[in-house]
py3Dmol code that shows the C-alpha trace and the ligand (Angstrom):
import py3Dmol

protein = """\
ATOM      1  CA  MET A   1     -12.835 -32.066 -83.373  1.00  0.00           C
ATOM      2  CA  CYS A   2     -16.033 -30.156 -84.059  1.00  0.00           C
ATOM      3  CA  ASN A   3     -17.997 -33.352 -83.451  1.00  0.00           C
ATOM      4  CA  ASN A   4     -17.094 -33.340 -79.773  1.00  0.00           C
ATOM      5  CA  PRO A   5     -19.820 -31.583 -77.764  1.00  0.00           C
ATOM      6  CA  LEU A   6     -17.408 -30.777 -74.928  1.00  0.00           C
ATOM      7  CA  ILE A   7     -14.947 -28.979 -77.228  1.00  0.00           C
ATOM      8  CA  VAL A   8     -17.743 -27.104 -78.983  1.00  0.00           C
ATOM      9  CA  ARG A   9     -19.192 -26.046 -75.636  1.00  0.00           C
ATOM     10  CA  THR A  10     -15.777 -24.909 -74.362  1.00  0.00           C
ATOM     11  CA  LEU A  11     -15.091 -22.902 -77.537  1.00  0.00           C
ATOM     12  CA  TYR A  12     -18.530 -21.333 -77.272  1.00  0.00           C
ATOM     13  CA  LEU A  13     -17.930 -20.332 -73.636  1.00  0.00           C
ATOM     14  CA  PHE A  14     -14.523 -18.890 -74.509  1.00  0.00           C
ATOM     15  CA  LYS A  15     -15.952 -16.930 -77.435  1.00  0.00           C
ATOM     16  CA  THR A  16     -18.793 -15.567 -75.310  1.00  0.00           C
ATOM     17  CA  SER A  17     -16.385 -14.597 -72.525  1.00  0.00           C
ATOM     18  CA  ILE A  18     -14.082 -12.598 -74.768  1.00  0.00           C
ATOM     19  CA  ASN A  19     -17.079 -10.931 -76.433  1.00  0.00           C
ATOM     20  CA  ILE A  20     -18.235  -9.763 -72.998  1.00  0.00           C
ATOM     21  CA  ILE A  21     -14.721  -8.664 -71.970  1.00  0.00           C
ATOM     22  CA  LYS A  22     -14.302  -6.754 -75.211  1.00  0.00           C
ATOM     23  CA  PHE A  23     -17.218  -4.479 -74.262  1.00  0.00           C
ATOM     24  CA  VAL A  24     -17.104  -4.373 -70.464  1.00  0.00           C
ATOM     25  CA  ILE A  25     -13.424  -3.463 -70.039  1.00  0.00           C
ATOM     26  CA  PRO A  26     -13.368  -0.627 -72.628  1.00  0.00           C
ATOM     27  CA  ILE A  27     -16.582   0.784 -71.109  1.00  0.00           C
ATOM     28  CA  GLY A  28     -14.952   0.677 -67.653  1.00  0.00           C
ATOM     29  CA  LEU A  29     -11.863   2.389 -69.010  1.00  0.00           C
ATOM     30  CA  ILE A  30     -13.925   5.069 -70.775  1.00  0.00           C
ATOM     31  CA  ILE A  31     -15.687   5.837 -67.474  1.00  0.00           C
ATOM     32  CA  MET A  32     -12.314   6.167 -65.758  1.00  0.00           C
ATOM     33  CA  ILE A  33     -11.059   8.419 -68.573  1.00  0.00           C
ATOM     34  CA  THR A  34     -14.148  10.638 -68.213  1.00  0.00           C
ATOM     35  CA  ILE A  35     -13.417  10.995 -64.495  1.00  0.00           C
ATOM     36  CA  ASP A  36      -9.789  11.842 -65.297  1.00  0.00           C
ATOM     37  CA  LEU A  37     -10.876  14.494 -67.833  1.00  0.00           C
ATOM     38  CA  TYR A  38     -13.253  15.971 -65.288  1.00  0.00           C
ATOM     39  CA  LYS A  39     -10.431  16.112 -62.687  1.00  0.00           C
ATOM     40  CA  ASN A  40      -8.271  17.796 -65.288  1.00  0.00           C
ATOM     41  CA  LEU A  41     -10.858  20.508 -65.796  1.00  0.00           C
ATOM     42  CA  ILE A  42     -11.166  21.215 -62.071  1.00  0.00           C
ATOM     43  CA  ILE A  43      -7.541  20.874 -60.904  1.00  0.00           C
ATOM     44  CA  GLY A  44      -6.015  22.196 -64.045  1.00  0.00           C
ATOM     45  CA  LYS A  45      -3.598  20.808 -66.574  1.00  0.00           C
ATOM     46  CA  ASP A  46      -1.519  17.921 -65.232  1.00  0.00           C
ATOM     47  CA  ASN A  47       0.921  16.118 -67.507  1.00  0.00           C
ATOM     48  CA  ASN A  48       0.852  12.916 -65.452  1.00  0.00           C
ATOM     49  CA  ASN A  49      -2.905  12.804 -65.622  1.00  0.00           C
ATOM     50  CA  LEU A  50      -2.888  13.341 -69.394  1.00  0.00           C
ATOM     51  CA  LYS A  51      -0.384  10.502 -69.779  1.00  0.00           C
ATOM     52  CA  LYS A  52      -2.670   8.230 -67.749  1.00  0.00           C
ATOM     53  CA  ILE A  53      -5.624   9.159 -69.953  1.00  0.00           C
ATOM     54  CA  GLY A  54      -3.610   8.326 -73.042  1.00  0.00           C
ATOM     55  CA  THR A  55      -2.588   4.905 -71.705  1.00  0.00           C
ATOM     56  CA  ARG A  56      -6.164   4.043 -70.744  1.00  0.00           C
ATOM     57  CA  LEU A  57      -7.490   5.128 -74.114  1.00  0.00           C
ATOM     58  CA  PHE A  58      -4.932   2.916 -75.833  1.00  0.00           C
ATOM     59  CA  ALA A  59      -5.726  -0.061 -73.558  1.00  0.00           C
ATOM     60  CA  ALA A  60      -9.463   0.316 -74.205  1.00  0.00           C
ATOM     61  CA  PHE A  61      -8.747   0.302 -77.923  1.00  0.00           C
ATOM     62  CA  LEU A  62      -6.583  -2.829 -77.696  1.00  0.00           C
ATOM     63  CA  VAL A  63      -9.053  -4.777 -75.507  1.00  0.00           C
ATOM     64  CA  PHE A  64     -11.782  -4.050 -78.023  1.00  0.00           C
ATOM     65  CA  ILE A  65      -9.833  -4.530 -81.212  1.00  0.00           C
ATOM     66  CA  ILE A  66      -7.903  -7.768 -80.426  1.00  0.00           C
ATOM     67  CA  PRO A  67     -10.930 -10.105 -79.877  1.00  0.00           C
ATOM     68  CA  THR A  68     -12.620  -8.467 -82.874  1.00  0.00           C
ATOM     69  CA  LEU A  69      -9.550  -9.221 -84.958  1.00  0.00           C
ATOM     70  CA  ILE A  70      -9.414 -12.835 -83.673  1.00  0.00           C
ATOM     71  CA  ASN A  71     -13.045 -13.421 -84.604  1.00  0.00           C
ATOM     72  CA  TYR A  72     -12.473 -11.767 -87.978  1.00  0.00           C
ATOM     73  CA  ILE A  73      -9.392 -13.911 -88.719  1.00  0.00           C
ATOM     74  CA  PHE A  74     -11.196 -17.132 -87.729  1.00  0.00           C
ATOM     75  CA  ASP A  75     -14.132 -16.145 -89.934  1.00  0.00           C
ATOM     76  CA  ILE A  76     -11.857 -15.568 -92.938  1.00  0.00           C
ATOM     77  CA  PHE A  77     -10.056 -18.873 -92.441  1.00  0.00           C
ATOM     78  CA  SER A  78     -13.281 -20.774 -91.925  1.00  0.00           C
ATOM     79  CA  ILE A  79     -14.607 -19.634 -95.328  1.00  0.00           C
ATOM     80  CA  ASN A  80     -11.616 -21.234 -96.996  1.00  0.00           C
ATOM     81  CA  THR A  81     -12.376 -24.944 -96.419  1.00  0.00           C
ATOM     82  CA  THR A  82      -8.804 -26.082 -97.049  1.00  0.00           C
ATOM     83  CA  SER A  83      -7.455 -24.077 -94.124  1.00  0.00           C
ATOM     84  CA  SER A  84      -7.540 -24.799 -90.414  1.00  0.00           C
ATOM     85  CA  ASN A  85     -10.409 -26.883 -89.099  1.00  0.00           C
ATOM     86  CA  PHE A  86     -10.018 -25.156 -85.775  1.00  0.00           C
ATOM     87  CA  ALA A  87     -10.939 -21.817 -87.346  1.00  0.00           C
ATOM     88  CA  SER A  88     -14.242 -23.074 -88.699  1.00  0.00           C
ATOM     89  CA  CYS A  89     -14.866 -24.980 -85.529  1.00  0.00           C
ATOM     90  CA  TYR A  90     -14.301 -21.833 -83.510  1.00  0.00           C
ATOM     91  CA  SER A  91     -16.547 -19.755 -85.762  1.00  0.00           C
ATOM     92  CA  GLU A  92     -19.371 -22.302 -85.763  1.00  0.00           C
ATOM     93  CA  ALA A  93     -19.250 -23.092 -82.037  1.00  0.00           C
ATOM     94  CA  SER A  94     -22.651 -22.354 -80.539  1.00  0.00           C
ATOM     95  CA  ILE A  95     -24.719 -23.654 -77.635  1.00  0.00           C
ATOM     96  CA  GLU A  96     -27.225 -25.142 -80.119  1.00  0.00           C
ATOM     97  CA  LEU A  97     -24.491 -27.062 -81.915  1.00  0.00           C
ATOM     98  CA  ALA A  98     -23.094 -28.325 -78.592  1.00  0.00           C
ATOM     99  CA  ASN A  99     -26.556 -29.518 -77.484  1.00  0.00           C
ATOM    100  CA  LYS A 100     -27.217 -31.192 -80.822  1.00  0.00           C
ATOM    101  CA  LEU A 101     -23.877 -33.023 -80.693  1.00  0.00           C
ATOM    102  CA  GLN A 102     -24.551 -34.071 -77.101  1.00  0.00           C
ATOM    103  CA  GLN A 103     -27.912 -35.529 -78.143  1.00  0.00           C
ATOM    104  CA  GLU A 104     -26.300 -37.421 -81.001  1.00  0.00           C
ATOM    105  CA  GLU A 105     -23.639 -38.796 -78.654  1.00  0.00           C
ATOM    106  CA  ASP A 106     -26.268 -39.891 -76.095  1.00  0.00           C
ATOM    107  CA  LEU A 107     -28.227 -41.621 -78.855  1.00  0.00           C
ATOM    108  CA  LYS A 108     -25.119 -43.429 -80.062  1.00  0.00           C
ATOM    109  CA  LEU A 109     -24.336 -44.556 -76.500  1.00  0.00           C
ATOM    110  CA  ALA A 110     -27.882 -45.840 -76.016  1.00  0.00           C
ATOM    111  CA  GLN A 111     -27.672 -47.697 -79.333  1.00  0.00           C
ATOM    112  CA  SER A 112     -24.363 -49.345 -78.455  1.00  0.00           C
ATOM    113  CA  GLU A 113     -25.719 -50.344 -75.036  1.00  0.00           C
ATOM    114  CA  GLU A 114     -28.705 -51.920 -76.761  1.00  0.00           C
ATOM    115  CA  GLU A 115     -26.322 -53.663 -79.153  1.00  0.00           C
ATOM    116  CA  ASN A 116     -24.226 -54.996 -76.242  1.00  0.00           C
ATOM    117  CA  ARG A 117     -27.343 -56.237 -74.479  1.00  0.00           C
ATOM    118  CA  LYS A 118     -28.472 -58.095 -77.602  1.00  0.00           C
ATOM    119  CA  GLN A 119     -24.978 -59.559 -78.032  1.00  0.00           C
ATOM    120  CA  ALA A 120     -24.900 -60.772 -74.401  1.00  0.00           C
ATOM    121  CA  LEU A 121     -28.333 -62.336 -74.794  1.00  0.00           C
ATOM    122  CA  LEU A 122     -27.232 -64.114 -77.954  1.00  0.00           C
ATOM    123  CA  GLU A 123     -24.093 -65.392 -76.227  1.00  0.00           C
ATOM    124  CA  SER A 124     -25.986 -66.688 -73.220  1.00  0.00           C
ATOM    125  CA  GLN A 125     -28.429 -68.459 -75.543  1.00  0.00           C
ATOM    126  CA  LEU A 126     -25.513 -70.003 -77.423  1.00  0.00           C
ATOM    127  CA  ASN A 127     -23.854 -71.047 -74.139  1.00  0.00           C
ATOM    128  CA  SER A 128     -26.970 -72.699 -72.776  1.00  0.00           C
ATOM    129  CA  ALA A 129     -27.465 -74.485 -76.098  1.00  0.00           C
ATOM    130  CA  LYS A 130     -23.855 -75.642 -75.900  1.00  0.00           C
ATOM    131  CA  LEU A 131     -24.310 -76.820 -72.308  1.00  0.00           C
ATOM    132  CA  LYS A 132     -27.499 -78.651 -73.216  1.00  0.00           C
ATOM    133  CA  ALA A 133     -25.790 -80.385 -76.155  1.00  0.00           C
ATOM    134  CA  MET A 134     -22.935 -81.351 -73.825  1.00  0.00           C
ATOM    135  CA  GLN A 135     -25.299 -82.790 -71.235  1.00  0.00           C
ATOM    136  CA  GLU A 136     -27.143 -84.762 -73.918  1.00  0.00           C
ATOM    137  CA  GLU A 137     -23.821 -86.016 -75.201  1.00  0.00           C
ATOM    138  CA  ASN A 138     -22.857 -87.096 -71.673  1.00  0.00           C
ATOM    139  CA  ILE A 139     -26.138 -88.910 -71.183  1.00  0.00           C
ATOM    140  CA  LYS A 140     -25.562 -90.761 -74.460  1.00  0.00           C
ATOM    141  CA  ARG A 141     -22.013 -91.649 -73.442  1.00  0.00           C
ATOM    142  CA  ASN A 142     -23.225 -92.820 -70.047  1.00  0.00           C
ATOM    143  CA  GLN A 143     -25.825 -95.004 -71.677  1.00  0.00           C
ATOM    144  CA  SER A 144     -23.336 -96.542 -74.070  1.00  0.00           C
ATOM    145  CA  ALA A 145     -20.812 -97.043 -71.273  1.00  0.00           C
ATOM    146  CA  ASN A 146     -23.379 -98.845 -69.230  1.00  0.00           C
ATOM    147  CA  SER A 147     -24.539-101.102 -72.002  1.00  0.00           C
ATOM    148  CA  GLY A 148     -22.303-103.858 -73.226  1.00  0.00           C
ATOM    149  CA  GLY A 149     -22.291-106.659 -70.691  1.00  0.00           C
ATOM    150  CA  SER A 150     -24.016-104.850 -67.848  1.00  0.00           C
ATOM    151  CA  THR A 151     -27.587-105.606 -66.924  1.00  0.00           C
ATOM    152  CA  TYR A 152     -27.740-102.542 -64.703  1.00  0.00           C
ATOM    153  CA  SER A 153     -31.088-100.781 -64.944  1.00  0.00           C
ATOM    154  CA  ASP A 154     -32.656 -97.560 -63.713  1.00  0.00           C
ATOM    155  CA  THR A 155     -35.863 -98.865 -62.239  1.00  0.00           C
ATOM    156  CA  THR A 156     -37.750 -98.132 -59.052  1.00  0.00           C
ATOM    157  CA  THR A 157     -36.903-101.682 -58.045  1.00  0.00           C
ATOM    158  CA  ASP A 158     -33.326-100.490 -57.645  1.00  0.00           C
ATOM    159  CA  MET A 159     -34.527 -97.638 -55.486  1.00  0.00           C
ATOM    160  CA  ASN A 160     -36.510-100.000 -53.287  1.00  0.00           C
ATOM    161  CA  LYS A 161     -33.489-102.148 -52.690  1.00  0.00           C
ATOM    162  CA  GLN A 162     -31.676 -99.120 -51.340  1.00  0.00           C
ATOM    163  CA  ASN A 163     -28.422-100.892 -51.177  1.00  0.00           C
ATOM    164  CA  HIS A 164     -26.433 -99.689 -54.110  1.00  0.00           C
ATOM    165  CA  VAL A 165     -25.843 -96.676 -56.246  1.00  0.00           C
ATOM    166  CA  TYR A 166     -28.019 -96.035 -59.227  1.00  0.00           C
ATOM    167  CA  ILE A 167     -28.775 -93.115 -61.505  1.00  0.00           C
ATOM    168  CA  LYS A 168     -32.237 -91.937 -62.468  1.00  0.00           C
ATOM    169  CA  ASN A 169     -33.041 -88.962 -64.687  1.00  0.00           C
ATOM    170  CA  GLY A 170     -29.468 -87.769 -64.430  1.00  0.00           C
ATOM    171  CA  VAL A 171     -29.418 -87.830 -60.596  1.00  0.00           C
ATOM    172  CA  PHE A 172     -27.121 -90.117 -58.633  1.00  0.00           C
ATOM    173  CA  TYR A 173     -28.746 -91.898 -55.726  1.00  0.00           C
ATOM    174  CA  ALA A 174     -26.554 -93.495 -53.076  1.00  0.00           C
ATOM    175  CA  PRO A 175     -27.767 -95.115 -49.847  1.00  0.00           C
ATOM    176  CA  LYS A 176     -27.260 -93.345 -46.558  1.00  0.00           C
ATOM    177  CA  TYR A 177     -25.241 -95.046 -43.869  1.00  0.00           C
ATOM    178  CA  ARG A 178     -27.427 -97.313 -41.803  1.00  0.00           C
ATOM    179  CA  SER A 179     -25.854 -98.655 -38.669  1.00  0.00           C
ATOM    180  CA  GLY A 180     -26.051-102.353 -38.075  1.00  0.00           C
ATOM    181  CA  ASN A 181     -27.044-103.253 -41.611  1.00  0.00           C
ATOM    182  CA  LYS A 182     -23.838-104.283 -43.201  1.00  0.00           C
ATOM    183  CA  SER A 183     -25.449-104.799 -46.589  1.00  0.00           C
ATOM    184  CA  THR A 184     -25.794-101.020 -46.956  1.00  0.00           C
ATOM    185  CA  TYR A 185     -22.291-100.193 -45.806  1.00  0.00           C
ATOM    186  CA  SER A 186     -20.471 -98.127 -48.323  1.00  0.00           C
ATOM    187  CA  GLY A 187     -17.525-100.087 -49.600  1.00  0.00           C
ATOM    188  CA  ARG A 188     -18.157-103.536 -48.173  1.00  0.00           C
ATOM    189  CA  ASP A 189     -15.618-105.394 -50.248  1.00  0.00           C
ATOM    190  CA  CYS A 190     -15.806-103.398 -53.373  1.00  0.00           C
ATOM    191  CA  PRO A 191     -15.715-103.524 -56.240  1.00  0.00           C
ATOM    192  CA  GLY A 192     -16.380-107.214 -56.547  1.00  0.00           C
ATOM    193  CA  ASP A 193     -18.978-107.438 -53.842  1.00  0.00           C
ATOM    194  CA  HIS A 194     -21.366-104.666 -54.836  1.00  0.00           C
ATOM    195  CA  PRO A 195     -24.953-105.882 -54.758  1.00  0.00           C
ATOM    196  CA  GLU A 196     -25.561-107.787 -57.937  1.00  0.00           C
ATOM    197  CA  LYS A 197     -22.314-106.322 -59.256  1.00  0.00           C
ATOM    198  CA  LYS A 198     -24.352-104.085 -61.498  1.00  0.00           C
ATOM    199  CA  GLY A 199     -23.009-100.883 -62.958  1.00  0.00           C
ATOM    200  CA  TYR A 200     -19.461-101.583 -61.806  1.00  0.00           C
ATOM    201  CA  ASN A 201     -18.026-103.534 -64.678  1.00  0.00           C
ATOM    202  CA  ASN A 202     -15.104-101.196 -65.397  1.00  0.00           C
ATOM    203  CA  LYS A 203     -11.580-102.128 -64.482  1.00  0.00           C
ATOM    204  CA  TYR A 204     -11.124 -99.663 -61.602  1.00  0.00           C
ATOM    205  CA  GLY A 205     -14.318-100.496 -59.748  1.00  0.00           C
ATOM    206  CA  TYR A 206     -15.924 -97.079 -60.157  1.00  0.00           C
ATOM    207  CA  ASN A 207     -19.618 -96.742 -60.646  1.00  0.00           C
ATOM    208  CA  ASN A 208     -19.932 -96.932 -64.432  1.00  0.00           C
ATOM    209  CA  TYR A 209     -21.645 -93.574 -64.813  1.00  0.00           C
ATOM    210  CA  PHE A 210     -19.074 -91.820 -62.670  1.00  0.00           C
ATOM    211  CA  TRP A 211     -16.258 -93.620 -64.460  1.00  0.00           C
ATOM    212  CA  THR A 212     -17.589 -92.399 -67.846  1.00  0.00           C
ATOM    213  CA  MET A 213     -17.813 -88.853 -66.504  1.00  0.00           C
ATOM    214  CA  LEU A 214     -14.198 -89.049 -65.343  1.00  0.00           C
ATOM    215  CA  GLN A 215     -13.151 -90.288 -68.775  1.00  0.00           C
ATOM    216  CA  ASN A 216     -14.998 -87.416 -70.469  1.00  0.00           C
ATOM    217  CA  PHE A 217     -13.415 -85.020 -68.007  1.00  0.00           C
ATOM    218  CA  ARG A 218      -9.961 -86.350 -68.853  1.00  0.00           C
ATOM    219  CA  GLU A 219     -10.673 -85.916 -72.573  1.00  0.00           C
ATOM    220  CA  GLY A 220     -11.564 -82.263 -71.886  1.00  0.00           C
ATOM    221  CA  LEU A 221      -8.423 -81.733 -69.825  1.00  0.00           C
ATOM    222  CA  LYS A 222      -6.293 -83.304 -72.547  1.00  0.00           C
ATOM    223  CA  LYS A 223      -7.823 -81.008 -75.163  1.00  0.00           C
ATOM    224  CA  ALA A 224      -6.923 -78.070 -72.934  1.00  0.00           C
ATOM    225  CA  GLY A 225      -3.317 -79.314 -72.768  1.00  0.00           C
ATOM    226  CA  TYR A 226      -3.445 -81.011 -69.340  1.00  0.00           C
ATOM    227  CA  ASN A 227      -4.287 -84.417 -67.930  1.00  0.00           C
ATOM    228  CA  ILE A 228      -5.735 -86.020 -64.809  1.00  0.00           C
ATOM    229  CA  ASN A 229      -5.108 -89.337 -63.085  1.00  0.00           C
ATOM    230  CA  TYR A 230      -7.870 -91.260 -61.330  1.00  0.00           C
ATOM    231  CA  SER A 231      -6.691 -94.816 -61.910  1.00  0.00           C
ATOM    232  CA  ASN A 232      -5.214 -95.459 -58.463  1.00  0.00           C
ATOM    233  CA  GLN A 233      -8.603 -95.902 -56.810  1.00  0.00           C
ATOM    234  CA  GLY A 234     -12.025 -96.887 -57.965  1.00  0.00           C
ATOM    235  CA  CYS A 235     -13.827 -98.213 -54.972  1.00  0.00           C
ATOM    236  CA  ARG A 236     -12.522 -98.066 -51.407  1.00  0.00           C
ATOM    237  CA  SER A 237     -13.354-101.161 -49.360  1.00  0.00           C
ATOM    238  CA  TYR A 238     -14.925-101.018 -45.911  1.00  0.00           C
ATOM    239  CA  SER A 239     -11.844-102.513 -44.302  1.00  0.00           C
ATOM    240  CA  TYR A 240      -9.595 -99.991 -46.036  1.00  0.00           C
ATOM    241  CA  GLN A 241     -11.811 -97.093 -44.928  1.00  0.00           C
ATOM    242  CA  THR A 242     -11.709 -98.464 -41.350  1.00  0.00           C
ATOM    243  CA  SER A 243      -7.922 -98.446 -41.214  1.00  0.00           C
ATOM    244  CA  PHE A 244      -7.805 -95.115 -43.051  1.00  0.00           C
ATOM    245  CA  TYR A 245     -10.243 -93.579 -40.567  1.00  0.00           C
ATOM    246  CA  ALA A 246      -8.205 -94.912 -37.639  1.00  0.00           C
ATOM    247  CA  ARG A 247      -5.012 -93.193 -38.745  1.00  0.00           C
ATOM    248  CA  ALA A 248      -6.529 -89.990 -40.180  1.00  0.00           C
ATOM    249  CA  GLU A 249      -6.797 -86.746 -38.210  1.00  0.00           C
ATOM    250  CA  PRO A 250     -10.267 -86.229 -36.681  1.00  0.00           C
ATOM    251  CA  GLY A 251     -12.686 -84.910 -39.302  1.00  0.00           C
ATOM    252  CA  ARG A 252     -10.311 -85.736 -42.097  1.00  0.00           C
ATOM    253  CA  ALA A 253     -11.785 -89.035 -43.283  1.00  0.00           C
ATOM    254  CA  ALA A 254     -15.386 -90.229 -43.565  1.00  0.00           C
ATOM    255  CA  LYS A 255     -16.641 -92.726 -41.013  1.00  0.00           C
ATOM    256  CA  PRO A 256     -16.366 -96.297 -42.342  1.00  0.00           C
ATOM    257  CA  GLY A 257     -19.509 -97.071 -44.272  1.00  0.00           C
ATOM    258  CA  ARG A 258     -20.224 -93.428 -45.054  1.00  0.00           C
ATOM    259  CA  SER A 259     -17.603 -92.569 -47.621  1.00  0.00           C
ATOM    260  CA  ASN A 260     -18.665 -91.971 -51.200  1.00  0.00           C
ATOM    261  CA  HIS A 261     -15.371 -93.637 -52.109  1.00  0.00           C
ATOM    262  CA  GLY A 262     -16.978 -96.843 -50.861  1.00  0.00           C
ATOM    263  CA  TRP A 263     -19.613 -96.653 -53.580  1.00  0.00           C
ATOM    264  CA  GLY A 264     -17.134 -95.835 -56.315  1.00  0.00           C
ATOM    265  CA  ILE A 265     -18.666 -92.401 -56.743  1.00  0.00           C
ATOM    266  CA  ALA A 266     -15.734 -90.345 -55.440  1.00  0.00           C
ATOM    267  CA  SER A 267     -12.150 -90.130 -56.522  1.00  0.00           C
ATOM    268  CA  ASP A 268      -8.985 -88.445 -55.276  1.00  0.00           C
ATOM    269  CA  VAL A 269      -7.321 -87.287 -58.460  1.00  0.00           C
ATOM    270  CA  ASP A 270      -3.820 -86.194 -59.427  1.00  0.00           C
ATOM    271  CA  PHE A 271      -3.552 -82.926 -61.386  1.00  0.00           C
ATOM    272  CA  TYR A 272      -1.078 -82.138 -64.162  1.00  0.00           C
ATOM    273  CA  LYS A 273       0.752 -78.883 -64.903  1.00  0.00           C
ATOM    274  CA  ASN A 274       0.892 -79.875 -68.598  1.00  0.00           C
ATOM    275  CA  ALA A 275       0.147 -82.963 -70.679  1.00  0.00           C
ATOM    276  CA  THR A 276       2.729 -85.170 -68.934  1.00  0.00           C
ATOM    277  CA  THR A 277       3.903 -83.768 -65.569  1.00  0.00           C
ATOM    278  CA  LYS A 278       1.979 -84.235 -62.328  1.00  0.00           C
ATOM    279  CA  CYS A 279       1.712 -81.252 -60.005  1.00  0.00           C
ATOM    280  CA  GLY A 280       2.346 -82.951 -56.672  1.00  0.00           C
ATOM    281  CA  SER A 281       2.077 -81.253 -53.286  1.00  0.00           C
ATOM    282  CA  GLY A 282       2.570 -77.501 -52.843  1.00  0.00           C
ATOM    283  CA  ARG A 283       0.488 -76.934 -55.938  1.00  0.00           C
ATOM    284  CA  ASN A 284      -1.616 -73.852 -56.560  1.00  0.00           C
ATOM    285  CA  TYR A 285      -3.471 -72.365 -59.507  1.00  0.00           C
ATOM    286  CA  LYS A 286      -0.323 -70.629 -60.700  1.00  0.00           C
ATOM    287  CA  ASN A 287       2.081 -73.574 -60.751  1.00  0.00           C
ATOM    288  CA  CYS A 288      -0.663 -76.105 -61.512  1.00  0.00           C
ATOM    289  CA  PRO A 289      -2.899 -74.613 -64.222  1.00  0.00           C
ATOM    290  CA  GLY A 290      -4.379 -78.058 -64.890  1.00  0.00           C
ATOM    291  CA  MET A 291      -5.943 -77.955 -61.406  1.00  0.00           C
ATOM    292  CA  LYS A 292      -7.390 -74.491 -62.068  1.00  0.00           C
ATOM    293  CA  TRP A 293      -8.886 -75.733 -65.334  1.00  0.00           C
ATOM    294  CA  ALA A 294     -10.266 -78.843 -63.615  1.00  0.00           C
ATOM    295  CA  HIS A 295     -11.922 -76.838 -60.818  1.00  0.00           C
ATOM    296  CA  GLU A 296     -13.405 -74.350 -63.258  1.00  0.00           C
ATOM    297  CA  HIS A 297     -14.734 -76.839 -65.813  1.00  0.00           C
ATOM    298  CA  ALA A 298     -15.797 -79.847 -63.709  1.00  0.00           C
ATOM    299  CA  LYS A 299     -19.476 -78.886 -63.714  1.00  0.00           C
ATOM    300  CA  GLU A 300     -19.539 -78.986 -67.520  1.00  0.00           C
ATOM    301  CA  TYR A 301     -18.870 -82.719 -67.156  1.00  0.00           C
ATOM    302  CA  GLY A 302     -21.429 -83.291 -64.416  1.00  0.00           C
ATOM    303  CA  LEU A 303     -18.696 -83.341 -61.768  1.00  0.00           C
ATOM    304  CA  THR A 304     -17.827 -81.294 -58.706  1.00  0.00           C
ATOM    305  CA  PHE A 305     -15.030 -80.815 -56.159  1.00  0.00           C
ATOM    306  CA  PRO A 306     -17.254 -80.612 -53.061  1.00  0.00           C
ATOM    307  CA  LEU A 307     -14.456 -80.133 -50.506  1.00  0.00           C
ATOM    308  CA  LEU A 308     -12.832 -77.083 -52.127  1.00  0.00           C
ATOM    309  CA  ASN A 309     -14.148 -74.815 -49.375  1.00  0.00           C
ATOM    310  CA  ALA A 310     -14.426 -77.358 -46.577  1.00  0.00           C
ATOM    311  CA  SER A 311     -12.692 -76.752 -43.245  1.00  0.00           C
ATOM    312  CA  TYR A 312     -10.413 -79.598 -44.265  1.00  0.00           C
ATOM    313  CA  LYS A 313      -9.890 -78.492 -47.801  1.00  0.00           C
ATOM    314  CA  GLU A 314      -9.474 -81.344 -50.295  1.00  0.00           C
ATOM    315  CA  ASP A 315      -8.969 -79.814 -53.702  1.00  0.00           C
ATOM    316  CA  TRP A 316      -8.423 -83.286 -55.192  1.00  0.00           C
ATOM    317  CA  HIS A 317     -11.668 -84.957 -54.109  1.00  0.00           C
ATOM    318  CA  ILE A 318     -14.157 -85.235 -56.995  1.00  0.00           C
ATOM    319  CA  GLU A 319     -17.749 -86.519 -57.062  1.00  0.00           C
ATOM    320  CA  PRO A 320     -20.805 -86.424 -59.316  1.00  0.00           C
ATOM    321  CA  LEU A 321     -22.390 -82.986 -59.301  1.00  0.00           C
ATOM    322  CA  ASN A 322     -25.934 -84.180 -58.757  1.00  0.00           C
ATOM    323  CA  LEU A 323     -25.464 -86.700 -55.969  1.00  0.00           C
ATOM    324  CA  LYS A 324     -28.307 -87.455 -53.572  1.00  0.00           C
ATOM    325  CA  LYS A 325     -28.394 -89.800 -50.584  1.00  0.00           C
ATOM    326  CA  TYR A 326     -31.644 -91.507 -49.834  1.00  0.00           C
TER     327      TYR A 326
END
"""
ligand_1 = """\
1
ZN
Zn -11.558 -88.253 -51.264
"""
view = py3Dmol.view(width=600, height=400)
view.addModel(protein, "pdb")
view.setStyle({"model": 0}, {"cartoon": {"style": "trace"}})
view.addModel(ligand_1, "xyz")
view.setStyle({"model": 1}, {"stick": {}})
view.zoomTo()
view.show()
């Protein structure tokens, strides 16, 4: 208790106050008594007045003696170390002690803040190291996924062709829509008819890099106790997008030839509330924790849900995080 500067300060203030009271009130009373005695001399003997003098004398005595006794008792108890801590605390309470304790407390606070800062720095370093290792791991996985049968390459020649998706230095490049040039339409007759059929040799017709990312993402979701389904669509053909666009509400679907689905670099996924049950419609973060996890962790797998905050919100639409159109 005596280590708390606030308590020490309060005890000190209390002690000082009663020390002042113990002198000021008796002095006031003695002055009043003197006046009474003087009155008595002039007016003559008055029993009532004498009684009053007696009472005041007694009160003055009490006001002086009680605080003195309290201090004395606390002093006695504080000498005996086995008795009340409060007594010694009360006796030792001084403004110097309070200030000293305050300084110690401030120092401790500053030290713990410094400690917290160091801890946070360490954690952020660890996190960025973790993220870097994850990205390197993903690059390795992407490379291995793309080897084995595929002759797909990341060369400037691919860029010059500007008619299919490729990845260079971790960035996805997809052609922009160009009217009139059907060879650059997104989703011509995919997946089989992608230019040179490179980088699309997986069974769903996704771009291989994107497909690997989705697989990694599903592994992560499974580890967290959920799942995700992306097998119902790899690449959306131009003719499908045309009919889809025709029946969709305005602004809801991409113009035919413009959809990232047509390049196999977008997917509309199903979320799971646990390892086996799909969430379905009417889902939210509370009844579909797998969706919450997916939205929060996608970027760790190089993925993003770009239409989460769109005017037509599509919380299921997933794409590569670092997609560029040239
Ligand atoms: Zn979509």
